[in-house]
C-alpha positions as CSV (number, residue, x, y, z in Angstrom):
1,M,35.9,6.9,38.8
2,I,36.1,4.7,35.8
3,D,33.5,2.5,35.0
4,H,34.9,-0.5,33.7
5,E,31.6,-2.0,32.7
6,L,31.0,0.7,30.6
7,L,34.1,0.7,28.9
8,T,33.8,-2.7,27.9
9,R,30.1,-2.7,26.7
10,D,31.5,0.2,24.4
11,A,34.1,-1.7,23.2
12,V,31.9,-4.8,22.4
13,F,29.1,-2.9,21.2
14,R,31.3,-0.1,18.9
15,V,30.8,-0.7,15.3
16,G,32.9,1.9,13.7
17,E,33.3,5.5,13.0
18,V,31.8,7.9,10.3
19,V,33.6,8.5,7.5
20,G,31.4,10.2,5.0
21,I,27.7,12.1,5.0
22,Q,25.7,13.1,2.5
23,G,22.4,14.5,3.7
24,R,20.7,11.7,5.4
25,T,23.0,9.0,3.8
26,V,25.8,8.5,6.4
27,R,28.9,6.2,5.5
28,I,30.3,3.8,8.5
29,R,34.0,2.5,8.4
30,V,33.5,-0.6,10.3
31,D,36.4,-1.5,12.8
32,K,38.2,-4.7,11.9
33,A,37.2,-6.8,14.9
34,K,33.9,-6.5,14.1
35,N,33.6,-7.8,10.4
36,G,32.0,-11.1,12.3
37,A,28.6,-12.5,12.0
38,H,28.3,-12.6,15.5
39,L,29.8,-11.0,18.8
40,I,29.8,-12.6,22.4
41,Y,28.6,-10.3,25.5
42,R,28.8,-11.6,29.1
43,G,28.4,-15.1,27.8
44,R,25.4,-14.2,25.2
45,L,25.6,-14.4,21.4
46,L,24.6,-11.1,19.8
47,R,24.0,-10.9,15.9
48,N,26.7,-8.2,14.5
49,V,25.4,-5.4,12.4
50,G,24.0,-6.1,8.8
51,V,21.8,-4.9,6.4
52,G,18.5,-4.0,7.5
53,G,19.6,-3.6,11.0
54,Y,19.7,-0.6,13.1
55,L,23.2,0.9,14.7
56,K,23.5,4.4,17.1
57,I,25.7,6.9,16.1
58,T,27.0,9.2,18.9
59,K,27.5,12.8,18.5
60,G,28.7,14.4,21.8
61,F,25.4,13.9,24.0
62,A,23.2,13.2,21.0
63,E,22.1,9.8,20.3
64,L,21.5,9.3,16.1
65,V,20.0,6.1,15.3
66,A,20.3,4.9,11.4
67,K,19.1,1.3,9.6
68,V,21.8,-0.2,7.6
69,D,21.0,0.1,3.8
70,G,23.8,-1.4,2.5
71,E,27.3,-2.8,2.8
72,E,30.7,-3.0,0.5
73,V,34.5,-3.5,0.7
74,A,36.8,-0.6,0.0
75,E,40.7,-0.5,-0.5
76,A,42.3,1.3,2.2
77,R,44.2,4.7,1.4
78,G,47.6,5.2,2.1
79,G,48.7,2.6,5.0
80,D,51.6,0.3,5.2
81,A,52.5,-1.4,1.5
82,Y,54.1,-4.5,3.3
83,R,50.9,-5.0,4.9
84,S,48.5,-8.6,3.8
85,S,46.1,-8.1,1.4
86,R,43.1,-8.5,4.0
87,D,44.7,-6.0,6.1
88,R,44.4,-3.6,2.9
89,V,40.5,-3.3,2.7
90,E,37.7,-2.1,4.9
91,R,34.1,-3.0,5.4
92,I,31.9,0.1,4.4
93,L,28.2,0.4,5.9
94,T,25.8,2.8,4.0
95,V,23.2,3.9,6.4
96,S,20.2,6.2,6.8
97,L,19.3,8.5,9.7
98,I,15.7,7.6,10.7
99,G,15.4,9.3,14.1
100,F,17.3,10.2,17.4
101,M,16.6,9.0,21.1
102,S,15.1,12.0,23.2
103,G,14.2,11.5,26.9
104,G,14.3,8.0,27.1
105,H,12.3,7.4,24.0
106,F,12.6,7.2,20.2
107,R,11.7,9.9,17.7
108,R,11.5,9.7,14.2
109,G,13.0,12.4,12.1
110,V,16.4,13.8,11.5
111,R,16.8,16.7,14.2
112,E,20.7,16.8,13.2
113,L,23.3,15.1,11.2
114,P,26.8,13.4,12.6
115,L,30.5,14.8,11.8
116,V,33.1,12.4,10.5
117,G,34.8,10.7,13.1
118,N,31.8,10.2,15.5
119,E,31.6,6.7,16.6
120,S,28.5,4.6,15.9
121,F,27.6,1.6,18.4
122,L,24.9,-1.6,18.1
123,L,21.9,-1.1,19.7
124,D,21.2,-2.8,23.3
125,E,18.3,-4.8,24.1
126,D,16.5,-1.6,25.8
127,E,17.2,1.0,22.9
128,F,15.7,-2.2,20.4
129,D,12.7,-2.1,22.1
130,R,12.6,1.7,22.5
131,I,12.3,1.8,18.4
132,H,10.1,-1.0,18.2
133,S,7.4,0.6,21.1
134,F,5.1,2.1,18.6
135,V,2.2,2.7,21.9
136,D,1.9,6.2,23.4
137,S,1.2,5.9,27.2
138,T,-2.2,7.7,26.6
139,D,-3.2,5.2,23.9
140,R,-4.2,1.5,24.3
141,A,-2.3,-1.4,22.7
142,V,-3.5,-4.1,20.3
143,T,-1.0,-7.0,19.2
144,I,-1.3,-7.8,15.4
145,G,1.7,-10.2,15.0
146,Q,5.7,-10.3,15.7
147,L,8.9,-9.2,14.1
148,A,9.7,-11.6,11.4
149,M,13.5,-10.8,12.0
150,E,12.6,-11.4,15.7
151,H,10.7,-14.0,16.6
152,G,8.8,-13.9,19.8
153,Q,9.1,-10.1,19.8
154,D,5.0,-9.2,19.7
155,V,4.5,-5.8,17.4
156,R,1.8,-3.7,19.4
157,V,0.0,-0.5,18.0
158,G,-1.7,2.1,19.6
159,V,-5.8,2.3,19.0
160,N,-5.7,5.6,18.2
161,A,-2.5,5.5,16.2
162,L,-4.3,2.9,13.9
163,F,-7.6,2.9,13.8
164,A,-8.0,6.9,13.9
165,S,-6.3,7.2,10.8
166,H,-6.5,6.0,7.0
167,I,-5.2,2.3,6.2
168,G,-4.3,0.7,3.1
169,I,-3.8,-3.0,2.5
170,F,-1.8,-4.1,-0.7
171,G,-0.8,-7.3,-1.7
172,N,-1.3,-9.9,-4.4
173,T,-3.9,-12.7,-4.1
174,G,-2.9,-15.3,-1.7
175,S,-0.2,-13.0,0.0
176,G,-2.7,-12.3,3.3
177,K,-4.3,-9.2,2.7
178,S,-7.8,-10.3,3.8
179,Y,-6.7,-12.1,6.5
180,T,-4.9,-9.2,7.7
181,L,-7.9,-6.9,7.6
182,T,-9.6,-9.3,9.6
183,K,-6.8,-9.8,12.4
184,L,-6.6,-5.9,12.6
185,Y,-10.6,-5.2,13.1
186,H,-11.2,-8.4,15.3
187,E,-8.2,-7.1,17.6
188,L,-10.5,-4.2,17.6
189,F,-13.7,-5.8,18.5
190,A,-12.0,-8.1,20.9
191,A,-10.3,-5.3,22.8
192,Y,-13.6,-2.9,22.9
193,G,-16.8,-5.2,22.1
194,D,-18.0,-5.3,25.7
195,S,-18.0,-1.5,26.3
196,Q,-21.7,0.2,25.9
197,S,-19.9,3.4,24.6
198,F,-18.4,1.5,21.7
199,K,-21.4,-0.2,20.8
200,K,-23.4,3.3,21.1
201,G,-20.6,5.5,19.3
202,A,-18.4,3.1,17.1
203,R,-19.6,2.0,13.3
204,V,-17.4,0.1,10.8
205,L,-18.9,-0.3,7.5
206,L,-17.4,-3.0,5.3
207,M,-17.9,-3.3,1.6
208,D,-17.3,-7.0,0.5
209,F,-17.3,-7.8,-2.8
210,N,-16.1,-11.5,-2.8
211,G,-18.4,-12.6,0.5
212,E,-15.3,-13.2,2.5
213,Y,-16.5,-11.7,5.5
214,V,-20.1,-12.9,6.2
215,N,-20.5,-16.3,7.7
216,R,-19.9,-19.2,5.9
217,P,-23.5,-20.6,5.1
218,G,-24.7,-23.6,7.3
219,A,-21.7,-23.3,9.7
220,E,-22.8,-23.9,13.1
221,Q,-22.0,-21.5,16.0
222,G,-18.0,-22.4,16.8
223,E,-17.1,-23.9,13.6
224,C,-14.7,-22.6,11.1
225,N,-16.1,-19.2,9.2
226,S,-19.1,-19.2,11.9
227,S,-18.6,-15.7,13.2
228,V,-15.9,-14.0,10.8
229,L,-14.2,-11.0,12.1
230,A,-16.2,-10.7,15.4
231,D,-18.9,-11.8,17.1
232,N,-22.4,-12.2,15.9
233,E,-23.9,-10.1,18.8
234,L,-21.8,-7.1,17.3
235,K,-22.4,-7.7,13.6
236,T,-25.0,-7.2,10.9
237,Q,-24.6,-8.6,7.6
238,F,-26.4,-7.8,4.5
239,I,-26.3,-10.5,1.6
240,L,-27.3,-8.9,-1.5
241,S,-28.5,-10.2,-4.6
242,T,-29.5,-8.7,-7.9
243,R,-30.2,-11.8,-9.6
244,T,-33.3,-13.2,-7.5
245,D,-35.5,-11.6,-4.9
246,D,-34.2,-13.7,-1.9
247,G,-31.1,-11.4,-1.1
248,D,-31.3,-9.0,1.7
249,R,-32.2,-5.0,1.2
250,L,-30.7,-2.0,2.2
251,P,-33.0,0.4,4.5
252,L,-32.9,3.9,3.6
253,N,-35.4,6.4,5.1
254,K,-37.8,8.4,2.7
255,V,-36.3,11.6,3.0
256,A,-33.2,9.9,1.8
257,M,-34.5,8.0,-0.8
258,E,-36.0,10.7,-2.2
259,D,-32.3,12.7,-2.2
260,P,-31.6,13.5,-5.9
261,V,-27.9,12.8,-5.1
262,I,-28.6,9.6,-4.5
263,W,-31.0,9.0,-8.1
264,T,-28.2,11.2,-10.0
265,V,-26.0,8.1,-8.9
266,L,-28.2,5.3,-9.4
267,L,-28.7,6.5,-12.8
268,D,-25.6,7.6,-13.9
269,A,-27.0,10.6,-14.5
270,T,-24.9,13.3,-17.1
271,E,-24.2,16.4,-15.4
272,K,-25.4,19.0,-17.5
273,T,-28.9,18.1,-18.5
274,Q,-29.9,14.8,-17.0
275,A,-28.9,15.5,-13.0
276,P,-30.7,19.1,-13.3
277,F,-33.9,17.2,-14.7
278,V,-33.8,14.7,-11.6
279,Q,-32.9,17.3,-8.9
280,R,-35.9,19.7,-10.3
281,T,-38.5,16.4,-10.7
282,L,-37.7,15.2,-7.0
283,Q,-37.4,18.6,-5.0
284,S,-40.6,19.8,-6.6
285,N,-44.0,18.9,-4.6
286,Y,-46.1,19.1,-8.1
287,W,-46.1,15.7,-9.1
288,E,-46.3,14.4,-5.0
289,T,-49.9,16.3,-4.8
290,K,-50.7,14.4,-8.2
291,L,-49.8,10.9,-6.7
292,E,-52.3,12.0,-3.2
293,T,-55.3,10.7,-4.7
294,G,-56.4,8.2,-7.9
295,E,-58.5,11.4,-9.3
296,N,-55.3,13.4,-9.1
297,L,-53.0,11.3,-10.7
298,A,-55.5,10.2,-13.2
299,S,-56.3,14.1,-14.3
300,A,-52.3,14.3,-14.7
301,V,-52.0,11.1,-16.9
302,A,-55.1,12.5,-19.1
303,G,-53.5,16.1,-19.4
304,I,-50.2,14.6,-20.7
305,V,-51.9,12.1,-23.0
306,Y,-53.9,15.1,-24.4
307,A,-51.0,17.4,-24.7
308,A,-49.3,14.8,-26.6
309,I,-52.5,14.6,-29.0
310,R,-52.8,17.8,-29.5
311,S,-49.0,18.7,-30.4
312,S,-47.9,19.6,-33.6
313,D,-44.3,18.2,-33.3
314,P,-43.3,16.2,-36.3
315,A,-41.2,14.5,-34.0
316,L,-43.6,12.9,-31.7
317,D,-45.6,9.5,-33.0
318,K,-48.1,7.3,-31.8
319,G,-45.4,5.3,-30.6
320,L,-44.2,7.4,-28.2
321,V,-47.8,7.8,-26.6
322,V,-48.3,4.3,-26.2
323,K,-44.6,4.0,-24.6
324,F,-46.1,6.6,-21.7
325,L,-49.1,4.5,-20.9
326,E,-47.2,1.5,-21.0
327,E,-44.7,3.2,-18.4
328,V,-47.7,4.3,-16.5
329,E,-48.9,0.5,-16.3
330,G,-45.5,-0.4,-15.7
331,C,-45.0,1.8,-12.3
332,M,-48.3,0.9,-10.9
333,G,-46.7,-2.9,-11.2
334,Q,-49.7,-5.7,-9.8
335,G,-51.7,-2.6,-8.6
336,A,-52.1,-1.6,-12.0
337,P,-56.3,-2.1,-13.2
338,H,-57.2,-4.2,-16.2
339,E,-58.8,-1.8,-18.0
340,L,-55.8,0.2,-18.3
341,N,-54.1,-2.2,-20.7
342,E,-56.9,-2.5,-22.6
343,Y,-56.6,1.2,-23.0
344,I,-53.4,0.9,-24.1
345,R,-54.5,-1.4,-26.9
346,D,-57.4,0.7,-28.2
347,I,-54.8,4.0,-28.4
348,Q,-52.4,1.3,-30.3
349,S,-55.2,0.4,-32.7
350,H,-56.7,3.7,-33.5
351,L,-54.7,6.3,-32.7
352,G,-52.5,7.7,-35.8
353,Y,-50.3,10.4,-37.1
354,H,-51.0,12.5,-40.5
355,S,-47.8,13.4,-41.8
356,M,-48.9,16.1,-44.3
357,S,-51.6,18.0,-41.7
358,K,-48.7,17.0,-39.0
359,C,-51.6,16.1,-36.5
360,F,-53.0,13.1,-34.6
361,Y,-56.1,11.7,-35.5
362,Y,-58.2,8.9,-34.2
363,R,-60.1,6.4,-36.7
364,A,-63.0,4.0,-35.5
365,G,-66.0,2.8,-37.0
366,G,-64.6,3.9,-40.8
367,V,-64.7,7.6,-39.2
368,A,-61.7,10.1,-38.8
369,R,-61.5,12.5,-36.3
370,Y,-58.2,14.9,-36.5
371,A,-56.9,16.3,-33.3
372,N,-56.5,19.7,-35.0
373,D,-60.1,20.3,-35.6
374,P,-61.7,22.4,-33.0
375,N,-65.1,20.5,-33.9
376,H,-63.4,17.2,-32.4
377,D,-61.8,18.8,-29.6
378,S,-65.0,17.3,-27.2
379,F,-63.9,14.2,-28.2
380,F,-60.3,14.1,-27.6
381,Q,-61.3,15.5,-24.0
382,E,-63.4,12.5,-23.6
383,L,-60.9,10.3,-25.1
384,T,-58.0,11.2,-22.5
385,Y,-59.7,13.0,-19.2
386,T,-63.1,11.3,-18.9
387,R,-61.7,7.6,-19.8
388,I,-59.1,7.6,-18.3
389,G,-60.4,9.3,-15.1
390,A,-62.6,6.0,-15.3
391,L,-59.8,3.4,-15.4
392,G,-59.8,3.5,-11.5
393,I,-56.0,4.2,-10.8
394,D,-54.9,4.1,-7.2
395,P,-51.6,5.2,-6.2
396,S,-52.1,4.1,-3.0
397,A,-50.4,0.6,-4.0
398,L,-47.3,2.2,-5.2
399,Q,-44.2,1.3,-3.2
400,D,-42.0,4.6,-2.4
401,V,-39.4,3.5,-4.8
402,D,-41.7,3.2,-7.4
403,R,-43.6,6.6,-6.7
404,I,-39.9,8.0,-7.4
405,R,-39.8,6.5,-10.9
406,F,-43.4,7.6,-11.5
407,K,-42.6,10.9,-11.0
408,L,-40.0,10.9,-13.1
409,V,-41.6,9.2,-15.9
410,L,-44.5,11.7,-15.6
411,Q,-42.0,15.0,-15.6
412,Y,-40.1,13.4,-18.7
413,Y,-43.3,12.9,-21.0
414,S,-44.6,16.2,-19.5
415,D,-41.7,18.0,-20.8
416,I,-41.4,15.9,-23.9
417,F,-45.0,16.3,-25.1
418,N,-44.5,20.3,-24.0
419,G,-41.7,20.9,-26.0
420,Y,-39.9,21.7,-23.1
421,A,-37.0,19.0,-23.1
422,N,-35.1,17.3,-26.0
423,R,-35.8,13.5,-26.3
424,E,-31.6,12.6,-27.1
425,H,-30.6,14.3,-23.9
426,L,-33.2,12.9,-21.5
427,G,-34.3,9.5,-23.5
428,P,-31.2,7.8,-22.3
429,L,-32.2,8.4,-18.6
430,I,-35.5,7.1,-18.5
431,K,-34.0,3.8,-20.7
432,R,-31.7,3.4,-17.6
433,L,-34.9,4.1,-15.2
434,E,-36.4,1.3,-16.6
435,S,-33.7,-1.3,-17.1
436,R,-32.4,-0.3,-13.4
437,M,-35.4,0.0,-11.3
438,P,-35.9,-3.8,-10.7
439,R,-32.5,-4.3,-9.5
440,V,-32.8,-1.2,-7.3
441,K,-35.9,-2.7,-5.7
442,R,-34.1,-6.1,-5.0
443,L,-31.0,-3.9,-3.4
444,I,-32.6,-1.2,-1.4
445,K,-36.1,-1.0,0.9
446,V,-37.4,2.3,2.2
447,S,-37.2,1.9,6.4
448,D,-36.7,4.0,8.8
449,E,-34.5,1.2,10.1
450,P,-31.0,2.0,10.9
451,L,-28.8,0.7,8.3
452,L,-25.7,0.8,10.8
453,D,-27.5,-0.4,13.8
454,K,-24.6,-2.5,15.5
455,P,-20.7,-1.8,15.6
456,L,-20.2,-3.8,12.6
457,T,-22.1,-4.3,9.2
458,V,-20.9,-6.0,6.3
459,I,-22.6,-5.4,3.0
460,S,-21.8,-8.5,0.6
461,L,-21.8,-7.7,-3.2
462,R,-20.9,-11.2,-4.3
463,D,-24.2,-11.9,-5.9
464,V,-24.4,-8.1,-7.5
465,N,-23.9,-7.6,-11.2
466,V,-21.3,-5.3,-12.4
467,E,-23.1,-2.4,-12.9
468,M,-24.7,-1.7,-9.4
469,R,-21.5,-3.0,-7.4
470,K,-20.1,0.4,-8.9
471,V,-23.3,2.6,-7.5
472,I,-24.1,0.7,-4.1
473,P,-20.9,1.2,-2.6
474,L,-20.9,4.8,-3.8
475,L,-24.5,5.4,-2.7
476,I,-24.2,4.3,0.6
477,C,-20.7,6.2,1.3
478,R,-21.9,9.1,0.0
479,Q,-24.9,8.9,2.2
480,L,-23.1,8.4,5.3
481,Y,-20.4,10.9,5.0
482,D,-22.9,13.5,4.0
483,E,-25.0,12.2,7.3
484,K,-21.8,12.6,9.5
485,K,-21.1,15.9,8.1
486,R,-24.4,17.2,9.3
487,D,-23.9,15.4,13.2
488,A,-22.8,18.1,15.8
489,D,-21.8,14.8,17.6
490,T,-18.1,14.4,17.4
491,S,-17.7,11.4,19.3
492,R,-19.5,9.2,17.0
493,Y,-16.7,7.2,15.1
494,L,-17.1,5.8,11.3
495,N,-15.1,3.6,9.6
496,I,-15.4,2.7,5.8
497,V,-13.6,-0.6,4.8
498,V,-13.2,-1.1,1.3
499,D,-12.0,-4.9,0.3
500,E,-10.9,-5.3,-3.5
501,A,-10.6,-1.4,-3.8
502,H,-10.0,-1.5,-7.2
503,N,-13.5,-2.2,-8.0
504,I,-14.8,1.0,-7.1
505,L,-11.8,2.9,-6.9
506,S,-9.7,2.6,-10.2
507,S,-8.6,5.8,-11.9
508,A,-8.4,3.4,-15.2
509,S,-11.9,1.9,-15.2
510,S,-13.3,2.3,-18.8
511,R,-16.9,1.2,-18.3
512,E,-18.4,4.6,-17.4
513,S,-18.2,8.2,-18.7
514,E,-15.4,10.3,-17.5
515,A,-18.1,12.9,-15.9
516,W,-19.4,9.6,-13.7
517,K,-15.9,8.2,-12.7
518,D,-15.0,11.7,-11.7
519,Y,-17.9,12.0,-9.3
520,R,-17.2,8.6,-8.0
521,L,-13.2,9.4,-7.5
522,E,-14.0,13.0,-6.0
523,T,-16.2,11.5,-3.6
524,F,-13.9,9.2,-2.2
525,E,-11.1,11.7,-2.7
526,E,-13.2,13.9,-0.3
527,I,-13.7,11.3,2.0
528,I,-10.2,10.5,2.6
529,K,-8.9,14.3,2.8
530,E,-12.0,15.8,4.7
531,G,-13.3,13.2,6.5
532,R,-10.8,13.2,9.3
533,K,-12.2,16.3,10.6
534,F,-15.7,14.5,11.0
535,G,-14.8,11.4,12.3
536,V,-14.6,9.7,9.4
537,F,-12.0,7.2,7.9
538,L,-11.2,5.2,5.4
539,T,-9.7,1.3,5.0
540,I,-8.8,0.4,1.7
541,A,-7.6,-3.3,0.3
542,S,-6.4,-3.9,-3.2
543,Q,-4.5,-6.3,-5.0
544,R,-3.7,-3.3,-7.3
545,P,-2.4,-0.2,-5.8
546,H,-1.4,0.8,-9.4
547,D,-5.0,1.4,-10.5
548,I,-6.4,3.4,-7.8
549,S,-6.1,7.0,-7.7
550,E,-3.0,8.5,-6.8
551,T,-4.5,11.0,-4.3
552,I,-6.4,8.4,-2.1
553,I,-3.0,6.3,-2.1
554,S,-1.2,9.3,-1.3
555,Q,-3.2,10.4,1.5
556,L,-3.3,7.1,3.8
557,H,-1.7,7.3,6.9
558,N,-0.7,3.3,7.6
559,Y,0.5,1.0,5.0
560,F,0.2,-3.0,5.5
561,L,2.5,-3.9,2.2
562,H,1.8,-7.6,1.6
563,R,3.9,-9.6,-1.4
564,L,3.5,-7.3,-4.4
565,V,4.9,-8.5,-7.9
566,N,3.9,-6.2,-10.3
567,N,6.5,-3.2,-10.9
568,L,3.9,-0.7,-11.3
569,D,2.6,-1.6,-8.0
570,I,5.6,-1.5,-6.2
571,L,6.1,1.9,-8.2
572,A,2.8,3.3,-7.2
573,I,3.6,2.8,-3.5
574,E,7.0,4.0,-3.6
575,R,5.8,7.3,-4.9
576,A,3.1,7.5,-2.0
577,V,5.1,6.4,1.0
578,A,8.0,8.3,1.7
579,Y,8.9,6.8,4.5
580,L,10.0,3.3,3.4
581,D,13.3,2.2,3.0
582,R,15.0,1.1,0.0
583,V,15.5,-2.4,1.6
584,S,11.7,-2.6,2.5
585,F,10.8,-2.2,-1.1
586,E,13.1,-4.5,-2.1
587,S,11.6,-7.2,-0.2
588,L,8.3,-6.7,-1.5
589,P,8.2,-9.3,-4.0
590,I,9.6,-11.8,-2.0
591,L,7.5,-11.8,1.3
592,P,6.0,-15.1,2.3
593,T,2.8,-15.4,2.9
594,G,0.8,-13.7,6.1
595,S,4.0,-11.5,6.2
596,C,4.0,-7.9,5.6
597,V,5.6,-4.4,6.1
598,L,4.1,-2.2,8.6
599,S,4.7,1.5,7.7
600,G,3.3,4.7,8.8
601,I,1.9,7.0,11.7
602,S,1.2,3.9,14.0
603,T,5.0,3.2,14.0
604,Q,8.8,4.5,14.4
605,V,10.0,2.6,11.8
606,P,9.0,0.5,8.9
607,V,9.1,-3.3,10.2
608,V,8.1,-6.8,8.9
609,V,5.6,-8.5,10.7
610,D,4.0,-12.3,10.8
611,I,0.7,-11.2,11.3
612,T,-0.6,-14.1,14.4
613,R,-3.6,-16.3,13.5
614,L,-7.0,-15.9,14.3
615,P,-9.2,-18.4,15.8
616,A,-10.9,-20.3,13.1
617,I,-14.3,-18.7,13.8
618,Y,-13.0,-15.9,13.0
619,E,-11.1,-16.5,9.6
620,P,-12.4,-14.6,6.7
621,N,-14.4,-17.0,4.6
622,N,-11.4,-17.2,1.5
623,R,-9.5,-20.5,2.3
624,T,-7.5,-21.7,-0.8
625,M,-8.6,-25.3,-1.8
626,T,-6.1,-28.2,-1.1
627,L,-5.9,-30.6,-4.0
628,A,-3.6,-33.1,-3.0
629,G,-5.6,-34.2,0.0
630,G,-8.7,-34.8,-2.3
631,W,-7.2,-36.2,-5.4
632,V,-5.4,-39.0,-3.8
633,P,-6.5,-42.4,-4.6
634,G,-9.2,-43.5,-1.9
635,A,-10.2,-40.0,-0.4
636,D,-13.4,-40.7,-1.8
637,P,-15.0,-43.1,0.7
638,S,-17.7,-44.1,-1.9
639,E,-14.6,-45.7,-4.0
640,G,-13.3,-47.9,-1.2
641,P,-9.6,-48.9,-0.3
642,V,-7.0,-48.6,-2.7
643,P,-4.4,-51.5,-2.4
644,H,-1.0,-50.8,-2.9
645,E,2.6,-52.7,-2.7
646,P,3.9,-52.5,1.1
647,D,7.3,-51.6,-0.3
648,R,6.1,-48.6,-2.2
649,P,5.0,-46.1,-0.4
650,V,2.4,-43.7,-1.7
651,L,3.8,-40.5,-1.5
652,G,0.5,-38.3,-2.4
653,D,-1.2,-40.3,0.8
654,G,1.7,-39.8,3.0
655,F,2.0,-35.8,1.9
656,A,-1.9,-35.1,2.3
657,R,-1.5,-36.5,5.8
658,N,1.5,-34.9,6.9
659,G,2.2,-31.8,4.6
660,T,1.4,-28.0,5.4
661,L,-1.7,-28.1,2.7
662,A,-3.6,-31.0,4.3
663,T,-3.8,-29.4,7.8
664,G,-7.4,-28.9,9.2
665,E,-6.1,-25.1,9.7
666,P,-6.8,-23.1,6.2
667,P,-3.7,-21.5,5.0
668,L,-3.6,-17.7,5.6
669,K,-4.8,-15.6,3.2
């Protein structure tokens, strides 16, 4: 029995037939009757095939799906010479195979190629929905936006496919990448925020370089930016500062704080000499026992000073001994006894070095006593051990961070004065220790409080200097990743989100040594390559994908590509994203704000998505200022009304009231 409905449908939906095949690229000759912009079927207006659209190629019982990359007009071969010129040309489509239909579902990939002469058809509504159905039956869907080319068609992605993956969000400033990042994780917390298992086992750490994801200062509950990204009961935020003592401090337990790797990172220690010194010092219990009581500490300090004075090394001088004592005073801080300063001034005034005899001497009351004279040994014993022992040094007042500094200082000067180390090798490390320690104490505290005590933790680095901006994210991420590798509970989830990732993942930075840059990049490259096995995932957002390590870009699973103008950035994406078609690449420089190309394992095909708006209280704290509304005459209430002629409307004022830039809702970012 003939199915007339099916024949009619195929006649209307037929596009043409295959005339050429080159790998995944297929050429299709369009039927003469199908060259219009629209078709009519059962009283409905259908959009005809065009660049960026999809069509179906039938090969027997197989249905292959292709995306149109381009079209051209070619002159028909042979035929009647008396035909009109219009009939002698053919419309040729160039399409790329992207997948096939199997068992009522769309599958990405190429299982087989078509044959010349195979027919091609438009997709019906059900087939179109199957291509854009990105959520597996075992997954849970979250809505992130709508198709840009099909208004009203929601884009839903699966939680497993998206958040159990590495995500990259790229776009120029103002293109909407921060808004997209906020939207993604807001939907995650909105879907699972009430689940106790989620609150217990899921952790998202967001490194915020510009303070965009912390609540707006002074915002009342329910106001714009009062609960950025997630409800406040799900969120902990640390607003760090290296300029003042008023900022928050990141809690690290004592064991983590004494980890040599952390201090190797904090002090930018070189691999060959300085890193082994730090490791040897902090892993030994020798100085820990010396810091237990004031008597032991005083004896250790006196022994180092005595060794320096008795040394015959011409490279040592009085200034180095004084510097050591000043370092001891600095480590003690407010707990340093006043008598210690007096002792330092005494040594500075009376201790000298005799270059001919190559020894120290102490001159007081017109009498000089030389350290290389055995008869004066008891005097120098009294000068060091007795007098320093009587200063009343109390190590119990030391903070844990200062204790670590004290250990490094004691070990350094002990090695130098005893001839075990070279000042040129270790000196720069001690100088960095002295300069960075005040900033470290403003950013970190030793505490047993958990760093990630809620599902979302935001660390704002807006008020942190450039030097520590690179160190703190690496320090925290390295520590959390190592803990996750040791954790036997595989159900715990950790997602590290780095906004403005080019600040710490740049492979072209020249502000640091090559060894330090390699260590920084290798840490994040290890996370992105191996972290999936331990339940650790990485999300990065950046304006400059070209500056980020190619290894990191290539290992991402899902890409949200906003407007990119720079050719180098587009080329970096093109090299990394193998399954993005040419039309999508060419659209990147002209994408409107708030639209992005979504491509990756969470979607069957690349799609252009308009990210839907968030409630104002959850929006990122990064709105572009509106100039026209604030600069028009009369905008300042203190100026009073500005008169103008009735027959000459003030365009600026009307634009400010009615234009899109002056609405109560901030523009997308």
